[in-house]
SENU-73595 format. One line per 3 residues: number of its first residue (from 0); their letters; for each residue z, x, y of N, C-alpha, C, O. Coordinates in steps of 0.001 Angstrom, whole numbers, plus 524288, in hexadecimal, padded with zeros to 5 digits. Example, Ala and Ser with C-alpha at 12.3 -4.5 7.8 and 13.67 -1.06 7.14 Angstrom:
// residues 2
0 = as = 81E78 83386 7E9C6 81E78 8300C 7EE6C 81E78 83390 7F31C 82111 8379C 7F309; 81BA8 83232 7F736 81BE4 83566 7FBDC 81EBE 83264 8001E 81F67 83461 80472
***
This chain:
// residues 87
0 = mva = 7FF78 803BB 7F9C6 80124 7FF15 80094 7FF1B 8033A 80682 7FF0E 807FB 805CA; 7FDBF 80162 80B56 7FCF0 803D2 80DA7 802A4 80354 81064 805C5 7FFBA 80FD0; 80342 80868 813E4 80769 8077B 81769 8079D 802B2 81AD7 803ED 800D0 81D48
3 = gss = 80B01 80184 81AB6 80BD6 7FB67 81FDF 80943 7F878 81E8F 80824 7F5F1 8227F; 8068A 7F63F 819FC 80527 7F379 81850 806C0 7EF94 814BC 808C2 7F12A 810A9; 80640 7EA5D 81573 809AB 7E74A 81386 80739 7E7AC 80CFB 80350 7EA35 80BCB
6 = pst = 80AF3 7E423 808B6 8084B 7E610 804A1 804B5 7E264 802F6 80317 7E293 7FE70; 80393 7DFD5 8054B 7FD1C 7DC9D 805B3 7F93B 7DE96 806BA 7F500 7DC76 805E4; 7F9B5 7E2CE 808A3 7F5CD 7E6C2 80A66 7F490 7ED78 807F1 7F351 7F16F 80A5B
9 = pgc = 7F55C 7ECBA 80349 7F44E 7F1F7 8002F 7F2DA 7F416 800D5 7F4E5 7F853 7FFD7; 7EB70 7F422 80443 7E94A 7F7EB 80435 7E582 7F92F 808E9 7E1E4 7FC4B 8084B; 7E67F 7F670 80E2A 7E717 7F74C 81466 7EBEB 7F60A 815EB 7EFB4 7F326 81544
12 = dcl = 7E8CC 7FBF7 819E3 7EE1F 7FC48 81D86 7EBE5 7F9BA 82404 7EECF 7F9C3 827D7; 7E61D 7F795 82428 7E5EE 7F62D 8280D 7E8CA 7F1D5 82AA0 7EB6C 7EED6 827F1; 7E873 7F152 82F88 7EAEF 7EC6F 8349B 7EAEC 7E6D7 83175 7EF54 7E57D 83015
15 = ahr = 7E777 7E3F0 8304D 7E5BF 7DEE7 82E29 7E5CC 7DE73 82979 7E4D7 7DA0F 827C2; 7E702 7E319 8256B 7EA44 7E10C 82189 7F20D 7E482 8216D 7F5C9 7E301 81ECB; 7F203 7E575 82236 7F6B0 7E859 825A1 7FC8E 7E148 82813 8010B 7DFA9 82780
18 = fgn = 7F660 7DFF2 82B2C 7FA81 7DA5A 82C67 7F80F 7D43C 82969 7F894 7CF79 829D7; 7F514 7D85A 82626 7F450 7D221 823C4 7EEB2 7CDC5 82561 7ED73 7C93B 82466; 7ED3C 7D0C1 82757 7E9FA 7CDAE 82900 7E3DA 7CD51 8274B 7E06D 7CA5F 828F1
21 = aad = 7E39A 7D22A 82298 7DDF6 7D1C9 82224 7DD3D 7D072 81F13 7E034 7D0FA 81B54; 7D6C3 7CCB8 81EC8 7D28F 7CA7C 81CD6 7D1DA 7CC61 81713 7D1CE 7C8FC 813AB; 7D159 7D10C 815CE 7D0C7 7D30D 811F6 7D59C 7D3E3 80CFB 7DA57 7D386 80DC0
24 = rpe = 7D3E9 7D4AC 80996 7D7CC 7D769 80629 7DB42 7DE85 807AD 7D8AE 7E293 80779; 7DF3F 7DE78 8089B 7E262 7E286 808DB 7DE37 7E8B9 8061E 7DBEE 7EC06 808C4; 7DE98 7E851 7FFAB 7DCD7 7EA25 7FDBE 7D9F4 7EDB1 7FE6A 7D5B1 7EC01 7FFDE
27 = rrp = 7DA14 7F418 7FDF3 7D730 7F7F1 80052 7D32E 7F912 7FC06 7D5C9 7F923 7F7FC; 7CCC0 7FA42 7FA7D 7CAFB 7FB3B 7F880 7C57F 7FC0E 7F9DA 7C19E 7F937 7FA08; 7C6E2 80322 7FB29 7C1DE 80452 7FD2B 7BD59 802BE 7F90E 7BE71 80209 7F46D
30 = ryg = 7B7D0 80230 7FB27 7B473 7FF58 7F73A 7AF1A 8039C 7F6E6 7AC55 80466 7F30C; 7AE8B 806A4 7FD9B 7AA07 809B1 7FEA9 7AC94 80C05 8021F 7B08B 80B9A 804CF; 7A634 810EF 800A0 7A86C 81737 801E4 7A9EF 817E3 806AA 7AD04 81B35 80847
33 = sdl = 7A6F7 8138B 809D1 7AA0B 8132F 80FF7 7ADD7 812AD 812DE 7AF0E 81461 81733; 7B0D6 80E4F 80DED 7B6F2 80C02 8100E 7BB5C 8135C 8112C 7BB83 817B4 80F1E; 7BDA6 810E2 814FA 7C082 8144B 816B9 7C60B 8156E 81379 7C9C7 812C3 81209
36 = sda = 7C49B 81A6C 81328 7CACB 81C45 80C54 7D08D 81A31 81008 7D147 8174A 813CC; 7D333 81CCE 80D45 7D932 819FF 8110D 7DAD2 81F6E 813A6 7DEB1 81FC0 8167D; 7D898 8225F 812D9 7D897 82869 8187C 7D745 8279A 81D1E 7DA46 8292F 82086
39 = ewa = 7D004 82394 81F6B 7CE0E 822E1 81F39 7CFBF 82025 825AB 7CEEC 8216F 82A3B; 7D394 81A0A 821D8 7D648 816E6 82494 7DB3D 816EC 82575 7DDBD 81390 827D2; 7DD53 81C29 822DC 7E285 81C92 826A9 7DFDD 81F37 82C16 7E1C9 81CD3 82FCA
42 = lvr = 7DC2D 8233F 82E00 7DAB6 82540 83286 7D781 820C3 83620 7D67D 8213B 83ACD; 7D626 81C3E 832B8 7D0F5 8179C 8389C 7D868 8170C 83997 7DB80 81A0E 83BB6; 7D903 812CC 83771 7DC9C 80D1A 835A6 7DFAD 80F02 83B53 7DF1D 80BFD 83F07
45 = dll = 7E354 81481 83C55 7E593 814FC 842CD 7E1D4 81400 8459D 7E387 8118D 84963; 7DD44 81495 845EE 7D7D9 81786 849E3 7D74D 80FEB 84B47 7D54C 80EC5 84F7E; 7D917 80B6E 847B3 7D89E 804D0 848AD 7D9DC 80461 84DD1 7DCC9 807F0 84F31
48 = pvp = 7D892 800E0 851BF 7DC0C 80010 85683 7DFE6 7FC7D 8534C 7DF26 7FC4A 84E8E; 7E45A 7F95F 855A0 7E825 7F873 855A2 7E615 7EF9F 85733 7E4E0 7ED1C 85B1E; 7E686 7EEEE 853F9 7E40B 7E91F 8529B 7E884 7E688 8587A 7EC83 7E885 85A45
51 = gwl = 7E529 7E0A0 85A5D 7E872 7E1A3 85F59 7EBE1 7DBDA 8604C 7ED38 7D95D 86430; 7EC9A 7DB16 85982 7F242 7D6BE 859F4 7F38F 7DB1E 857B0 7F68D 7DC68 85B3A; 7F3DF 7DE92 854BF 7F821 7E213 85365 7FD46 7E564 857D8 801FC 7E65A 857CD
54 = agr = 7F821 7E639 85B9D 7FAAA 7E7F7 85FE8 7FC4A 7E39D 865CB 7FC2D 7E4CB 86A74; 7FD8A 7DF1A 8638C 7FF81 7DA77 8677F 7FAC5 7DA4D 86B0F 7FB84 7DB24 86FBC; 7F5CB 7D945 8694A 7F282 7D6FC 86F60 7EF3F 7D216 86DC3 7ECE7 7CEC7 87059
57 = ggr = 7F01E 7D2FF 8676D 7EECD 7CBF0 86493 7EB9E 7CCB5 863DB 7EA71 7D123 86551; 7E7F1 7CA21 86194 7E470 7CA16 85FF2 7E468 7C8C5 859BC 7E904 7C7EC 858A6; 7E113 7C82E 854D3 7E1AD 7C525 8508B 7E4AF 7CBB0 84DD4 7E552 7CFB1 8506A
60 = peg = 7E617 7CAE0 847E3 7E502 7CF06 845F9 7DFFD 7CF99 840E2 7DE42 7CBD5 83E72; 7DF02 7D2E8 84071 7DC6F 7D479 83C97 7D9EC 7D2F3 837FF 7DCAC 7D45E 83450; 7D557 7D05D 8363C 7D5FC 7CD67 83137 7D517 7D397 82C42 7D73A 7D44F 82803
63 = ych = 7D125 7D702 82F2D 7CE3C 7D8DD 82B54 7D18A 7DDFF 82A0F 7D4EF 7DF3E 82D3A; 7D0B4 7E138 8255B 7D22A 7E6D4 8264F 7CFAB 7EAA7 82912 7CAF9 7E9CA 8299F; 7D0AB 7ED24 82A47 7CF08 7F151 82F44 7CB80 7F673 82A7C 7C722 7F84F 82B3D
66 = rqm = 7CF3D 7F7A6 825B3 7CC99 7FB7A 8237C 7C639 7FA1C 820EE 7C2CC 7FD66 82032; 7C5D7 7F430 81FDB 7C2E7 7F315 81CDD 7BF79 7F0AB 82391 7BB95 7EE2F 8223B; 7BFAF 7F0B9 8265E 7BC68 7EFAB 828A2 7BAB9 7F4B5 82BC3 7B7C1 7F35E 82F4D
69 = ida = 7BB3E 7F7FC 82BBB 7B9AA 7FDAE 82C4B 7B88A 7FF90 825FF 7B752 80433 8265A; 7B86D 7FE28 820F9 7B557 80064 81DCF 7AFAD 7FCEA 81C0C 7AC1C 7FD57 818DA; 7B1B2 7F88C 82125 7AAB4 7F525 81EFB 7A7F5 7F930 823F2 7A43A 7FBE4 82293
72 = vry = 7A965 7F97C 8285D 7A723 7FDE3 82BD2 7A3DD 80212 8294F 79F34 80236 82823; 7A63F 80428 82906 7A608 80919 824D5 7A18F 80A79 821E8 79EAE 80E51 821B2; 7A1E5 80562 81F4C 79F34 803FF 81A48 798CD 800D2 81C8E 795A6 7FEE1 8197D
75 = lvd = 79859 800EE 82072 79453 7FCE5 824B8 790E4 80236 8256C 78C39 8032A 824C6; 7944E 80494 826AD 79323 80C71 829CE 790D9 80FB1 824DE 78DC0 81352 82579; 7929F 80E16 8201B 7921B 81327 81D0A 78B60 811A7 81A66 78864 814CE 81855
78 = ngq = 78A7C 80BEA 81B5A 787CF 80912 81584 783EE 8085E 8192A 77FCD 8072F 81702; 7838D 808B2 81F23 78061 805EF 821B2 77DA1 8005A 8211D 77931 7FE8D 8218F; 78365 7FE50 81FB2 781BA 7F799 81F0A 78209 7F37B 825E0 78200 7EEAD 825FC
81 = crc = 7823D 7F618 8297D 783F0 7F4CF 82F35 77ECA 7F328 83102 77B05 7F5F5 8320B; 77F46 7ED10 83149 777B0 7EC9E 833A4 779CF 7EA4F 838DF 776D3 7E78E 83B72; 77CAF 7EADA 839E5 77F67 7E860 83E44 77C8C 7EC25 84539 77E29 7EB30 849A7
84 = lsy = 77845 7F021 843CC 77869 7F2F7 84756 770E8 7F3C1 84523 76E87 7F744 84767; 76DBA 7F060 840D6 76A56 7EF79 83EC4 76716 7EE57 84183 767D6 7E9BB 842A7; 761CC 7F095 8447F 75D71 7EC2D 8485E 75952 7EAE8 84406 7559D 7E801 844FE
***
């Protein structure tokens, strides 16, 4: 279990899972070569901005795992699947 996480979130320690807001499953199973390793996630996690709701500025808690969102972007960049910039 990740330090600071609840027993219901054994695999991911992003804010969405630590506070129980994530809509996805908390267990961590790397599926692609582009997925973040635990060491990479440890470096990136602290660079993400503090959400407004956590800093007392209001707003809505996140509903998606930050780590999985970064994995998705890395997958698209690695595999060239992004069609948003094609003309």
